[in-house]
Every structure is written in C-alpha cells, then in structure tokens.
All heavy atoms as an XYZ file, in Angstrom:
902
protein
N     195.580   -111.662     50.232
C     196.459   -111.168     49.199
C     197.745   -111.957     49.230
O     198.274   -112.198     50.306
C     196.737   -109.689     49.437
C     197.544   -109.129     48.333
S     199.035   -108.159     48.632
C     199.961   -108.738     49.961
N     198.267   -112.309     48.128
C     199.549   -112.977     48.131
C     200.423   -112.401     46.983
O     199.939   -111.884     46.011
C     199.371   -114.504     47.867
O     198.878   -114.765     46.554
N     201.723   -112.463     47.262
C     202.682   -111.977     46.308
C     203.692   -113.092     46.159
O     204.233   -113.609     47.155
C     203.371   -110.719     46.827
O     202.383   -109.701     47.019
C     204.380   -110.173     45.825
N     204.007   -113.495     44.914
C     204.929   -114.554     44.608
C     205.964   -113.993     43.666
O     205.674   -113.324     42.679
C     204.193   -115.696     43.942
C     205.148   -116.787     43.539
C     203.090   -116.242     44.847
N     207.218   -114.304     44.002
C     208.305   -113.891     43.074
C     208.618   -115.080     42.185
O     208.904   -116.180     42.688
C     209.537   -113.462     43.914
C     209.287   -112.300     44.777
N     209.285   -111.062     44.289
C     208.956   -112.255     46.078
C     209.028   -110.232     45.306
N     208.824   -110.915     46.348
N     208.575   -114.884     40.861
C     208.858   -115.941     39.932
C     210.317   -116.288     39.866
O     211.168   -115.409     40.096
C     208.394   -115.491     38.531
O     206.999   -115.244     38.528
N     210.643   -117.502     39.484
C     212.073   -117.834     39.285
C     212.606   -116.939     38.217
O     211.926   -116.507     37.274
C     212.029   -119.279     38.807
C     210.703   -119.846     39.257
C     209.757   -118.634     39.260
N     213.930   -116.575     38.325
C     214.504   -115.632     37.389
C     215.395   -116.377     36.402
O     216.463   -116.877     36.700
C     215.412   -114.641     38.140
C     214.618   -113.971     39.246
C     216.031   -113.613     37.207
C     215.480   -113.255     40.262
N     214.917   -116.446     35.130
C     215.737   -116.993     34.081
C     217.008   -116.100     33.815
O     216.902   -114.879     34.034
C     214.879   -117.040     32.819
C     213.473   -116.872     33.334
C     213.644   -116.099     34.653
N     218.123   -116.684     33.399
C     219.301   -115.843     33.195
C     218.994   -114.747     32.204
O     218.332   -114.953     31.141
C     220.380   -116.779     32.617
N     219.416   -113.523     32.569
C     219.247   -112.350     31.666
C     217.919   -111.752     31.740
O     217.642   -110.773     30.955
N     217.028   -112.145     32.618
C     215.684   -111.565     32.760
C     215.527   -110.856     34.079
O     216.160   -111.164     35.087
C     214.632   -112.616     32.651
C     214.573   -113.230     31.206
N     214.280   -112.575     30.130
C     214.739   -114.512     30.826
C     214.304   -113.392     29.072
N     214.520   -114.574     29.486
N     214.600   -109.868     34.043
C     214.225   -109.105     35.242
C     213.128   -109.925     35.959
O     212.223   -110.393     35.397
C     213.713   -107.718     34.861
C     214.820   -106.966     34.153
C     213.218   -106.978     36.074
C     214.384   -105.601     33.605
N     213.235   -110.026     37.336
C     212.236   -110.806     38.064
C     210.888   -110.148     37.990
O     210.757   -108.927     38.140
C     212.793   -110.822     39.514
C     213.699   -109.643     39.590
C     214.269   -109.434     38.178
N     209.849   -110.992     37.832
C     208.466   -110.497     37.789
C     207.818   -110.953     39.099
O     207.955   -112.053     39.524
C     207.741   -111.155     36.593
C     206.282   -110.783     36.641
C     208.406   -110.641     35.273
N     207.077   -110.040     39.696
C     206.316   -110.328     40.921
C     204.882   -110.523     40.508
O     204.317   -109.782     39.654
C     206.446   -109.172     41.910
O     207.766   -109.041     42.252
C     205.610   -109.441     43.183
N     204.258   -111.540     41.051
C     202.849   -111.867     40.771
C     202.045   -111.519     41.985
O     202.285   -112.129     43.061
C     202.709   -113.310     40.393
C     203.641   -113.790     39.322
O     204.551   -114.485     39.605
N     203.440   -113.339     38.112
N     200.993   -110.659     41.871
C     200.130   -110.294     42.944
C     198.764   -110.962     42.675
O     198.319   -111.048     41.523
C     199.946   -108.788     43.034
C     198.741   -108.356     43.809
C     198.754   -108.227     45.184
C     197.495   -108.152     43.134
C     197.669   -107.822     45.893
C     196.359   -107.788     43.865
C     196.467   -107.603     45.172
O     195.308   -107.231     45.923
N     198.103   -111.487     43.720
C     196.763   -111.965     43.602
C     195.943   -111.531     44.766
O     196.411   -111.562     45.863
C     196.725   -113.493     43.479
O     195.369   -113.925     43.435
N     194.666   -111.103     44.533
C     193.779   -110.761     45.636
C     193.391   -112.081     46.420
O     192.849   -111.966     47.529
C     192.578   -110.017     45.165
O     191.796   -110.831     44.253
N     193.604   -113.253     45.818
C     193.378   -114.531     46.420
C     191.942   -114.823     46.660
O     191.637   -115.927     47.189
C     194.131   -114.736     47.721
C     195.623   -115.000     47.503
O     195.955   -115.461     46.407
O     196.433   -114.721     48.399
N     191.081   -113.968     46.406
C     189.627   -114.145     46.570
C     188.910   -112.920     46.064
O     189.568   -111.967     45.640
C     189.285   -114.406     48.052
C     188.144   -115.368     48.198
O     187.259   -115.408     47.405
N     188.184   -116.138     49.299
N     187.636   -112.930     46.173
C     186.875   -111.710     45.726
C     187.135   -110.590     46.701
O     187.155   -110.786     47.888
C     185.405   -112.029     45.675
C     184.983   -113.055     44.593
C     183.515   -113.382     44.681
C     185.343   -112.557     43.185
N     187.390   -109.395     46.184
C     187.646   -108.208     46.980
C     187.145   -106.988     46.285
O     186.919   -107.002     45.061
C     189.206   -108.115     47.201
N     186.997   -105.892     47.018
C     186.619   -104.579     46.383
C     187.786   -103.680     46.199
O     187.620   -102.669     45.487
C     185.536   -103.910     47.240
C     185.911   -103.645     48.635
O     187.031   -104.068     49.087
O     185.138   -103.100     49.432
N     188.928   -103.986     46.841
C     190.085   -103.108     46.676
C     191.361   -103.838     47.142
O     191.285   -104.898     47.768
C     189.891   -101.832     47.498
C     189.806   -102.110     49.036
C     189.432   -100.897     49.804
C     189.248   -101.200     51.249
N     188.234   -102.073     51.594
N     192.493   -103.239     46.818
C     193.770   -103.883     47.295
C     194.923   -103.044     46.887
O     194.825   -102.079     46.153
N     196.090   -103.453     47.443
C     197.336   -102.857     47.093
C     198.239   -103.942     46.479
O     198.569   -104.853     47.157
C     198.046   -102.193     48.341
C     199.403   -101.647     47.970
C     197.205   -101.140     48.939
N     198.563   -103.795     45.200
C     199.351   -104.748     44.481
C     200.838   -104.513     44.745
O     201.611   -105.450     44.800
C     199.065   -104.804     43.049
N     201.334   -103.233     44.802
C     202.708   -102.911     44.966
C     202.861   -101.715     45.921
O     202.140   -100.731     45.759
C     203.322   -102.575     43.629
N     203.746   -101.884     46.905
C     203.942   -100.827     47.911
C     205.003    -99.809     47.505
O     205.239    -98.863     48.249
C     204.318   -101.452     49.271
C     203.236   -102.282     49.936
C     203.837   -103.077     51.023
C     202.107   -101.413     50.377
N     205.635   -100.024     46.381
C     206.771    -99.146     45.915
C     206.671    -99.054     44.416
O     205.867    -99.691     43.784
C     208.104    -99.768     46.407
O     208.256   -101.040     45.876
N     207.503    -98.186     43.821
C     207.467    -97.990     42.374
C     207.550    -99.352     41.584
O     208.280   -100.267     42.035
C     208.704    -97.178     42.082
C     208.971    -96.403     43.300
C     208.520    -97.379     44.447
N     206.750    -99.462     40.565
C     206.682   -100.689     39.758
C     206.337   -100.439     38.300
O     205.882    -99.334     37.988
C     205.659   -101.635     40.423
S     203.958   -101.046     40.355
N     206.572   -101.395     37.521
C     206.184   -101.392     36.115
C     205.184   -102.570     35.872
O     205.555   -103.687     36.036
C     207.401   -101.527     35.169
C     208.361   -100.350     35.432
C     206.955   -101.565     33.739
C     209.735   -100.524     34.779
N     203.990   -102.215     35.589
C     202.973   -103.225     35.376
C     203.118   -103.850     33.987
O     203.210   -103.151     32.989
C     201.575   -102.625     35.487
C     201.297   -101.979     36.852
C     200.478   -103.633     35.212
C     201.493   -102.998     38.010
N     203.102   -105.173     33.930
C     203.173   -105.906     32.692
C     201.790   -106.353     32.231
O     201.436   -106.255     31.098
C     204.128   -107.100     32.812
C     205.577   -106.711     33.174
C     206.175   -105.890     32.054
C     207.649   -105.706     32.233
N     208.257   -104.981     31.122
N     201.068   -106.979     33.215
C     199.741   -107.493     32.816
C     198.857   -107.521     34.088
O     199.263   -107.753     35.213
C     199.831   -108.926     32.278
C     198.523   -109.515     31.891
C     198.660   -110.883     31.203
O     199.809   -111.408     31.141
O     197.639   -111.409     30.744
N     197.532   -107.278     33.890
C     196.556   -107.393     34.911
C     195.361   -108.253     34.413
O     194.965   -108.092     33.215
C     195.981   -105.964     35.323
C     197.069   -105.102     35.930
C     194.795   -106.031     36.210
C     196.729   -103.719     36.228
N     194.971   -109.147     35.264
C     193.774   -109.996     34.947
C     192.758   -109.786     36.054
O     193.080   -109.793     37.247
C     194.220   -111.479     34.875
C     195.198   -111.728     33.802
C     195.867   -113.071     33.865
N     196.679   -113.261     35.048
C     197.857   -112.694     35.299
N     198.424   -111.894     34.446
N     198.477   -112.948     36.456
N     191.513   -109.621     35.652
C     190.481   -109.412     36.617
C     189.162   -110.082     36.186
O     188.855   -110.153     34.991
C     190.224   -107.892     36.802
C     189.763   -107.230     35.550
C     189.236   -107.607     37.966
N     188.477   -110.684     37.203
C     187.155   -111.261     36.948
C     186.145   -110.484     37.782
O     186.426   -110.113     38.982
C     187.150   -112.752     37.480
O     188.016   -113.501     36.604
C     185.763   -113.353     37.372
N     185.017   -110.179     37.171
C     183.914   -109.461     37.849
C     182.803   -110.430     38.175
O     182.094   -110.925     37.288
C     183.417   -108.365     36.936
C     182.239   -107.582     37.559
O     181.839   -107.816     38.692
N     181.647   -106.691     36.785
N     182.636   -110.740     39.403
C     181.546   -111.693     39.852
C     180.290   -110.957     40.288
O     179.401   -111.637     40.845
C     182.144   -112.565     41.034
N     180.185   -109.701     40.019
C     178.970   -108.951     40.480
C     177.842   -109.156     39.487
O     178.054   -109.746     38.432
C     179.270   -107.476     40.613
O     179.285   -106.871     39.308
N     176.704   -108.660     39.755
C     175.559   -108.712     38.890
C     175.511   -107.590     37.890
O     174.623   -107.543     37.069
N     176.465   -106.699     37.944
C     176.473   -105.558     37.011
C     177.850   -105.178     36.566
O     178.862   -105.730     37.068
N     177.935   -104.196     35.684
C     179.182   -103.666     35.187
C     179.898   -102.945     36.377
O     179.269   -102.161     37.076
C     179.014   -102.723     34.064
O     178.461   -103.470     32.939
C     180.367   -102.128     33.555
N     181.237   -103.173     36.531
C     181.997   -102.443     37.522
C     183.204   -101.886     36.766
O     183.482   -102.339     35.692
C     182.545   -103.385     38.593
C     181.481   -103.985     39.509
C     180.880   -102.944     40.465
N     179.988   -103.592     41.374
C     178.593   -103.519     41.250
N     178.090   -102.984     40.171
N     177.837   -104.075     42.162
N     183.840   -100.890     37.331
C     184.975   -100.257     36.718
C     186.221   -100.565     37.549
O     186.294   -100.400     38.728
C     184.795    -98.736     36.678
C     183.604    -98.372     35.794
C     182.331    -98.267     36.355
C     183.743    -98.246     34.433
C     181.265    -97.918     35.578
C     182.656    -97.948     33.602
C     181.396    -97.791     34.176
O     180.333    -97.517     33.395
N     187.248   -101.084     36.793
C     188.563   -101.304     37.409
C     189.225    -99.954     37.438
O     189.488    -99.368     36.351
C     189.379   -102.355     36.650
C     190.858   -102.485     37.088
C     190.907   -102.955     38.547
C     191.577   -103.414     36.172
N     189.609    -99.487     38.634
C     190.375    -98.235     38.763
C     191.705    -98.547     39.345
O     191.847    -99.283     40.290
C     189.571    -97.244     39.641
C     188.249    -96.810     38.992
C     187.540    -95.821     39.825
O     187.824    -95.609     41.016
N     186.517    -95.158     39.258
N     192.757    -97.963     38.703
C     194.122    -98.162     39.158
C     194.677    -96.838     39.633
O     194.374    -95.795     39.022
C     195.007    -98.638     37.966
C     194.541    -99.959     37.299
C     195.437   -100.290     36.089
C     194.598   -101.112     38.346
N     195.402    -96.844     40.768
C     195.924    -95.636     41.366
C     197.431    -95.723     41.601
O     197.946    -96.786     41.928
C     195.285    -95.431     42.778
C     193.772    -95.319     42.666
C     192.942    -96.443     42.837
C     193.168    -94.081     42.504
C     191.581    -96.367     42.739
C     191.752    -93.979     42.388
C     190.986    -95.079     42.538
N     198.138    -94.653     41.333
C     199.554    -94.578     41.574
C     199.806    -94.219     43.003
O     200.298    -93.151     43.409
C     200.184    -93.487     40.637
C     201.678    -93.452     40.744
O     202.309    -94.383     41.200
N     202.223    -92.327     40.268
N     199.416    -95.180     43.917
C     199.543    -94.968     45.363
C     199.935    -96.313     46.019
O     199.692    -97.386     45.465
C     198.192    -94.522     45.965
O     197.191    -95.521     45.724
C     197.757    -93.176     45.384
N     200.463    -96.220     47.208
C     200.781    -97.453     47.969
C     199.728    -97.755     49.050
O     199.873    -98.646     49.829
C     202.166    -97.273     48.663
O     202.175    -96.167     49.469
N     198.624    -97.008     49.025
C     197.481    -97.255     49.856
C     196.229    -97.063     49.000
O     196.314    -96.254     48.014
C     197.412    -96.365     51.160
C     198.552    -96.638     52.080
C     197.302    -94.919     50.751
N     195.142    -97.635     49.358
C     193.878    -97.432     48.577
C     193.343    -96.041     48.915
O     193.197    -95.823     50.164
C     192.889    -98.500     48.830
C     191.571    -98.245     48.065
C     193.438    -99.913     48.497
N     193.150    -95.192     47.969
C     192.653    -93.853     48.297
C     191.207    -93.826     48.754
O     190.501    -94.805     48.581
C     192.844    -92.990     46.993
C     192.934    -94.039     45.921
C     193.407    -95.306     46.569
N     190.774    -92.715     49.294
C     189.425    -92.495     49.753
C     188.389    -92.498     48.652
O     188.762    -92.179     47.516
C     189.285    -91.215     50.575
N     187.141    -92.807     48.954
C     186.084    -92.689     47.993
C     186.049    -91.235     47.443
O     186.405    -90.254     48.126
C     184.652    -92.992     48.580
C     184.379    -94.448     48.518
O     185.176    -95.252     48.013
O     183.222    -94.864     48.982
N     185.717    -91.102     46.173
C     185.723    -89.786     45.521
C     187.018    -89.514     44.807
O     187.097    -88.522     44.023
N     188.060    -90.259     45.021
C     189.385    -90.050     44.395
C     189.257    -90.361     42.886
O     188.442    -91.157     42.427
C     190.431    -90.980     44.978
O     190.637    -90.640     46.350
N     190.087    -89.693     42.137
C     190.148    -89.925     40.658
C     191.294    -90.895     40.395
O     192.404    -90.686     40.860
C     190.466    -88.551     39.970
O     189.446    -87.648     40.350
C     190.500    -88.746     38.480
N     191.020    -91.900     39.580
C     192.051    -92.913     39.230
C     193.140    -92.262     38.407
O     192.986    -91.233     37.721
C     191.261    -93.940     38.423
C     190.018    -93.363     38.104
C     189.729    -92.201     39.021
N     194.311    -92.955     38.404
C     195.496    -92.482     37.711
C     195.434    -92.770     36.236
O     196.141    -92.140     35.399
C     196.741    -93.079     38.292
O     196.841    -92.743     39.637
N     194.679    -93.771     35.796
C     194.460    -94.194     34.405
C     193.040    -94.193     34.105
O     192.155    -94.200     35.000
C     195.064    -95.579     34.198
C     196.515    -95.797     34.457
C     196.826    -97.266     34.173
C     197.383    -94.906     33.611
N     192.706    -94.268     32.858
C     191.293    -94.361     32.409
C     190.686    -95.647     33.041
O     191.244    -96.703     32.893
C     191.229    -94.457     30.853
C     191.742    -93.146     30.244
C     189.811    -94.724     30.390
C     191.872    -93.184     28.741
N     189.556    -95.518     33.701
C     188.897    -96.675     34.268
C     188.488    -97.675     33.173
O     188.085    -97.280     32.073
C     187.696    -96.109     34.991
C     188.045    -94.631     35.217
C     188.879    -94.234     34.048
N     188.520    -98.937     33.515
C     188.231    -99.948     32.580
C     186.946   -100.692     32.932
O     186.857   -101.239     34.041
C     189.369   -100.987     32.468
C     190.696   -100.305     32.128
C     189.077   -102.193     31.515
C     191.981   -101.049     32.436
N     185.884   -100.591     32.069
C     184.626   -101.265     32.419
C     184.842   -102.763     32.291
O     185.389   -103.281     31.352
C     183.628   -100.722     31.378
C     184.481   -100.253     30.256
C     185.814    -99.913     30.826
N     184.370   -103.471     33.360
C     184.400   -104.952     33.366
C     182.935   -105.431     33.472
O     182.313   -105.229     34.548
C     185.238   -105.527     34.573
C     186.570   -104.777     34.644
C     185.380   -106.995     34.435
C     187.550   -105.084     33.511
N     182.431   -106.085     32.437
C     181.066   -106.485     32.436
C     180.827   -107.602     33.490
O     181.774   -108.373     33.789
C     180.656   -106.994     31.026
C     180.753   -105.964     29.927
C     180.380   -106.598     28.580
C     179.952   -104.694     30.193
N     179.570   -107.731     33.976
C     179.283   -108.763     34.924
C     179.568   -110.133     34.350
O     179.302   -110.446     33.197
C     177.832   -108.704     35.403
C     176.808   -108.888     34.264
O     176.909   -108.259     33.228
N     175.941   -109.794     34.479
N     180.238   -110.965     35.128
C     180.675   -112.314     34.760
C     181.875   -112.378     33.813
O     182.312   -113.504     33.477
N     182.467   -111.233     33.431
C     183.593   -111.219     32.516
C     184.904   -111.401     33.213
O     185.083   -111.013     34.386
C     183.601   -109.922     31.711
N     185.838   -111.981     32.508
C     187.244   -111.968     32.893
C     188.024   -111.246     31.808
O     187.874   -111.552     30.617
C     187.795   -113.400     33.037
O     187.069   -114.045     34.096
C     189.266   -113.447     33.381
N     188.840   -110.307     32.197
C     189.540   -109.426     31.261
C     191.034   -109.472     31.552
O     191.435   -109.475     32.697
C     189.015   -107.997     31.318
C     189.856   -106.993     30.445
C     187.527   -107.963     30.963
N     191.835   -109.519     30.542
C     193.323   -109.418     30.630
C     193.790   -108.131     29.987
O     193.445   -107.929     28.807
C     193.925   -110.639     29.997
O     195.318   -110.597     30.108
N     194.514   -107.363     30.689
C     195.115   -106.106     30.188
C     196.629   -106.229     30.108
O     197.236   -106.374     31.195
C     194.649   -104.913     31.059
C     193.119   -104.893     31.155
C     195.208   -103.592     30.511
C     192.604   -104.432     32.452
N     197.192   -106.153     28.945
C     198.639   -106.271     28.798
C     199.202   -104.919     28.369
O     198.669   -104.354     27.373
C     198.990   -107.391     27.792
O     198.409   -108.603     28.191
C     200.459   -107.518     27.634
N     200.222   -104.471     29.074
C     200.879   -103.263     28.662
C     202.110   -103.593     27.831
O     202.947   -104.312     28.304
C     201.235   -102.393     29.920
C     200.019   -101.925     30.638
C     199.583   -102.534     31.770
C     199.347   -100.777     30.148
C     198.484   -102.055     32.412
C     198.197   -100.322     30.797
C     197.753   -100.971     31.929
O     196.648   -100.524     32.586
N     202.165   -103.121     26.564
C     203.192   -103.597     25.667
C     204.578   -103.026     26.015
O     204.701   -102.093     26.801
C     202.729   -103.009     24.285
C     201.834   -101.834     24.665
C     201.243   -102.202     26.017
N     205.577   -103.598     25.361
C     206.965   -103.166     25.465
C     207.427   -103.029     26.927
O     207.465   -103.998     27.665
C     207.184   -101.836     24.732
C     206.934   -101.915     23.223
C     207.799   -102.941     22.528
O     209.067   -102.932     22.780
O     207.369   -103.654     21.685
N     207.666   -101.825     27.337
C     208.241   -101.565     28.669
C     207.244   -101.686     29.829
O     207.653   -101.602     31.012
N     205.947   -101.810     29.541
C     204.926   -101.891     30.606
C     204.445   -100.442     30.994
O     204.786    -99.428     30.269
N     203.766   -100.348     32.067
C     203.108    -99.110     32.524
C     203.744    -98.759     33.851
O     203.649    -99.531     34.832
C     201.660    -99.197     32.643
C     200.948    -97.959     33.055
C     201.055    -96.884     31.986
N     200.574    -95.570     32.443
C     199.790    -94.890     31.688
N     199.352    -95.229     30.501
N     199.370    -93.692     32.206
N     204.410    -97.590     33.988
C     205.199    -97.184     35.174
C     204.234    -96.571     36.244
O     203.506    -95.642     35.884
C     206.355    -96.259     34.774
C     207.152    -95.778     35.963
C     207.881    -96.653     36.714
C     207.147    -94.436     36.286
C     208.669    -96.223     37.768
C     207.949    -94.014     37.347
C     208.702    -94.858     38.077
O     209.424    -94.419     39.119
N     204.386    -96.982     37.478
C     203.727    -96.367     38.618
C     204.827    -95.881     39.538
O     205.559    -96.736     40.110
C     202.755    -97.338     39.264
C     201.502    -97.582     38.491
C     201.510    -98.406     37.356
C     200.341    -96.980     38.858
C     200.364    -98.599     36.657
C     199.138    -97.172     38.089
C     199.189    -98.031     36.987
N     204.973    -94.607     39.753
C     206.147    -94.090     40.517
C     206.086    -94.249     42.018
O     207.057    -94.154     42.708
C     206.326    -92.597     40.204
O     205.146    -91.858     40.580
N     204.848    -94.551     42.540
C     204.683    -94.610     44.016
C     204.333    -96.015     44.432
O     204.836    -96.506     45.456
C     203.521    -93.628     44.462
O     203.872    -92.330     44.034
C     203.332    -93.709     45.975
N     203.510    -96.678     43.687
C     203.039    -98.040     44.006
C     201.768    -98.260     43.146
O     201.442    -97.480     42.300
N     201.089    -99.373     43.407
C     199.865    -99.644     42.657
C     198.775   -100.174     43.615
O     198.918   -101.195     44.258
C     200.140   -100.759     41.641
C     198.892   -101.279     40.855
C     198.247   -100.127     40.024
C     199.247   -102.453     39.977
N     197.690    -99.359     43.661
C     196.507    -99.859     44.337
C     195.359    -99.871     43.343
O     195.496    -99.252     42.267
C     196.143    -98.883     45.532
O     195.852    -97.622     45.097
N     194.317   -100.589     43.696
C     193.221   -100.779     42.735
C     191.873   -100.887     43.480
O     191.855   -101.072     44.677
C     193.427   -102.044     41.929
C     193.436   -103.311     42.755
C     194.508   -103.858     43.364
C     192.304   -104.105     43.103
N     194.124   -104.936     44.076
C     192.763   -105.117     43.983
C     190.945   -104.078     42.767
C     191.907   -106.140     44.419
C     190.146   -105.034     43.245
C     190.625   -106.061     44.081
N     190.777   -100.667     42.750
C     189.482   -100.946     43.357
C     188.465   -101.314     42.262
O     188.651   -101.105     41.091
C     188.997    -99.717     44.160
S     188.340    -98.390     43.111
N     187.386   -101.875     42.713
C     186.183   -102.112     41.961
C     185.227   -100.986     42.272
O     184.873   -100.787     43.441
C     185.576   -103.450     42.350
O     184.211   -103.564     41.914
N     184.864   -100.177     41.308
C     184.050    -99.031     41.468
C     182.728    -99.180     40.763
O     182.628    -99.667     39.597
C     184.755    -97.725     41.044
O     183.936    -96.625     41.258
N     181.652    -98.645     41.320
C     180.353    -98.604     40.693
C     180.209    -97.432     39.755
O     179.323    -97.377     38.983
C     179.190    -98.651     41.700
O     179.311    -97.491     42.563
C     179.200    -99.900     42.544
N     181.109    -96.443     39.927
C     181.093    -95.286     39.018
C     182.378    -95.201     38.256
O     183.442    -95.647     38.683
C     180.944    -93.972     39.878
O     181.947    -93.882     40.860
C     179.553    -93.917     40.595
N     182.289    -94.620     37.121
C     183.463    -94.642     36.191
C     184.544    -93.633     36.548
O     185.719    -93.972     36.585
C     182.983    -94.333     34.752
C     184.066    -94.453     33.738
C     183.599    -94.244     32.300
O     182.505    -93.805     32.099
N     184.425    -94.616     31.370
N     184.226    -92.384     36.797
C     185.290    -91.319     36.938
C     185.754    -91.088     38.267
O     186.831    -90.455     38.397
C     184.658    -90.067     36.345
C     184.260    -90.142     34.850
C     183.693    -88.857     34.359
C     185.428    -90.647     33.989
N     185.126    -91.510     39.350
C     185.636    -91.355     40.731
C     185.449    -92.648     41.481
O     184.519    -93.465     41.150
C     184.966    -90.229     41.452
O     183.587    -90.423     41.531
C     185.265    -88.857     40.823
N     186.245    -92.857     42.510
C     186.159    -94.107     43.228
C     184.859    -94.143     44.138
O     184.686    -93.334     44.961
C     187.388    -94.245     44.158
C     187.390    -95.474     45.003
C     188.654    -95.559     45.838
C     188.517    -96.597     46.889
N     188.057    -96.092     48.181
N     184.095    -95.157     43.870
C     182.891    -95.456     44.670
C     182.844    -96.971     44.807
O     182.530    -97.691     43.889
C     181.591    -95.002     44.008
O     181.711    -93.633     43.669
C     180.392    -95.238     44.935
N     183.383    -97.447     45.891
C     183.516    -98.965     46.090
C     182.228    -99.686     45.812
O     181.133    -99.314     46.279
C     184.030    -99.254     47.516
C     185.488    -99.075     47.757
C     185.807    -99.524     49.201
C     186.332    -99.775     46.810
N     182.394   -100.742     45.015
C     181.318   -101.740     44.853
C     181.464   -102.760     45.964
O     182.171   -102.559     46.891
N     180.804   -103.865     45.754
C     180.993   -104.992     46.738
C     182.325   -105.719     46.444
O     183.049   -105.387     45.548
N     182.536   -106.750     47.240
C     183.733   -107.612     47.070
C     183.466   -108.499     45.870
O     183.078   -109.639     46.023
C     184.032   -108.377     48.305
N     183.685   -107.990     44.644
C     183.218   -108.748     43.454
C     184.356   -108.859     42.408
O     184.076   -109.406     41.364
C     182.016   -108.041     42.809
C     182.159   -106.532     42.744
O     183.264   -106.037     42.586
O     181.144   -105.855     42.844
N     185.571   -108.425     42.727
C     186.677   -108.600     41.747
C     187.684   -109.612     42.291
O     187.994   -109.626     43.501
C     187.444   -107.268     41.565
C     186.911   -106.324     40.475
C     185.685   -106.595     39.905
C     187.597   -105.287     40.074
C     185.187   -105.745     38.891
C     187.154   -104.438     39.097
C     185.940   -104.675     38.518
N     188.236   -110.439     41.423
C     189.370   -111.279     41.710
C     190.412   -110.718     40.794
O     190.268   -110.781     39.576
C     189.100   -112.729     41.481
C     190.190   -113.640     41.980
C     191.561   -113.461     41.884
C     189.978   -114.834     42.709
N     192.215   -114.476     42.494
C     191.283   -115.359     43.007
C     188.878   -115.526     43.145
C     191.498   -116.523     43.747
C     189.115   -116.759     43.851
C     190.364   -117.193     44.166
N     191.498   -110.201     41.342
C     192.522   -109.445     40.493
C     193.865   -110.112     40.685
O     194.261   -110.441     41.787
C     192.555   -108.025     40.893
C     193.429   -107.156     40.061
C     192.729   -105.963     39.542
C     194.744   -106.777     40.739
N     194.615   -110.235     39.560
C     195.948   -110.689     39.560
C     196.756   -109.641     38.778
O     196.270   -109.107     37.746
C     196.135   -112.071     38.898
C     195.433   -113.179     39.670
C     195.574   -114.542     38.948
O     195.873   -114.520     37.770
O     195.386   -115.512     39.622
N     198.002   -109.413     39.132
C     198.846   -108.436     38.394
C     200.275   -109.003     38.356
O     200.769   -109.547     39.344
C     198.839   -107.106     39.147
N     200.917   -108.776     37.269
C     202.330   -109.129     37.057
C     203.082   -107.783     36.907
O     202.738   -107.009     36.082
C     202.526   -109.970     35.832
C     201.803   -111.297     35.873
O     201.496   -111.763     36.979
O     201.457   -111.807     34.792
N     204.102   -107.625     37.696
C     204.830   -106.384     37.675
C     206.319   -106.596     37.966
O     206.695   -107.590     38.605
C     204.213   -105.284     38.592
C     204.308   -105.610     40.125
C     205.401   -105.199     40.851
C     203.312   -106.282     40.739
C     205.486   -105.501     42.192
C     203.343   -106.620     42.121
C     204.436   -106.177     42.803
O     204.548   -106.432     44.175
N     207.105   -105.584     37.676
C     208.507   -105.581     37.977
C     208.739   -104.467     38.973
O     208.271   -103.333     38.766
C     209.362   -105.330     36.671
C     210.796   -105.176     36.993
C     209.105   -106.432     35.700
N     209.529   -104.719     40.007
C     209.886   -103.647     40.942
C     210.691   -102.655     40.228
O     211.566   -103.010     39.421
C     210.633   -104.214     42.149
C     209.699   -105.056     43.032
O     208.570   -104.639     43.295
N     210.181   -106.177     43.484
N     210.490   -101.341     40.499
C     211.203   -100.316     39.806
C     211.928    -99.330     40.729
O     212.078    -98.158     40.388
C     210.206    -99.518     38.935
N     212.330    -99.814     41.915
C     213.048    -98.871     42.763
C     214.528    -99.193     42.839
O     215.012   -100.062     42.225
C     212.479    -98.841     44.207
C     211.976   -100.194     44.695
O     211.630   -101.031     43.918
N     211.865   -100.274     45.985
C-alpha cells in the first residue's frame, strides 16, 4: 500500500492518493476522517466481485455490513467512481474489501487493485 500527497496548487486543498500497489482483497485507504473524491478499481478475478466501503480505520470482520451500497465490479472490468461536488465524507476513516457477496463482507481472493483520491478531513 502506498500513499502519496500531491503537490498543492495555490488556493487548493491537498489531495492524498492511496493505492493498494498490487492485487489485494482488502485495505485501509485512510486512518482518519476523509472526504473521498474518486475511487478506481480493477477486478482481476474470474467472476463478479463487490466493492464494499466502510467508515472505519480498520478492515471489519467478515459478516459486516458496508457503509455504502456495494458496487458490483464485473470480472476483468476497471471502474471509476467519482463523488461530485464536495465528495463523500467518512467520519472515522476508509477501509475497503473485495467481497463475493453483495450485502455483507465475505472476502474474495486478492483480485482488486484499488486507488483512491481523498482529502483529509480532521
């Protein structure tokens, strides 16, 4: 996992870029409150997986319910999710997983490559 802070143009809020840096089944993009601007994910599995996002600073246990509606990612697909205007606020942090089930967390294999752009909100 890597986190890169972008150069700050005058008058702009700094954006942090998170990347899983390789295929993974879960991760923590932000350890503290943040505003998500954009998420990009590639599914390298042989089947549909669900991107689940959690308002947590650790990846929750299997069976947990995601904080947002899970997003189906078809096998071989790359998807970009942009949150308009002010972005999407996460009051605790941002963790994510690749799940084989839609409504509760059931880890799939290490089949997602995920990147996220966010602004620290603490």
